[in-house]
C-alpha angles and dihedrals in degrees: 000000000000118000133206113210108229099202094056087065091063095211137041090245090052088054090050090054091049092049090053090047090054091048088054091055101045143016090207121106118265137173143218124239114215118187110200110203106135095173092055102026113030107200142145094269092165090053093049091051091047091055092047089053096043091049091046094230105189098225139022124193111203120196130177111017132050110283094207096102091059103038098091093047093046094045091049088056092049095248116151111227124219117184118200108213130184096189137044090237092058092044092053091048090051090049090052089049090058105249117165098228137013118213113201115214122182118252088247089066092060125087091250094053101053113130092220090066 
């Protein structure tokens, strides 16, 4: 499953253009990765989610923050929600929030766990 990274598009409308570009290159399903880290990466997270819903992207992978705020909106748009979790606590919170799939990533894959730090 190919993923577009939302935050590299800088704005929700930039993401919309990239989604349409991907649709022009393939008829296969794809998803959007949205990393929610407002303290480190201030962004229009609400706007990105709105575009994902409006464009009916089949899958979103949320990393970082709690996905709970966006679950009802995403589900109403028919978007399948993957939450990438590095800890059991975050995985359980994502499950309670109602995500469709939890992806477990080792702590070493997170920003905090990089050996170069």
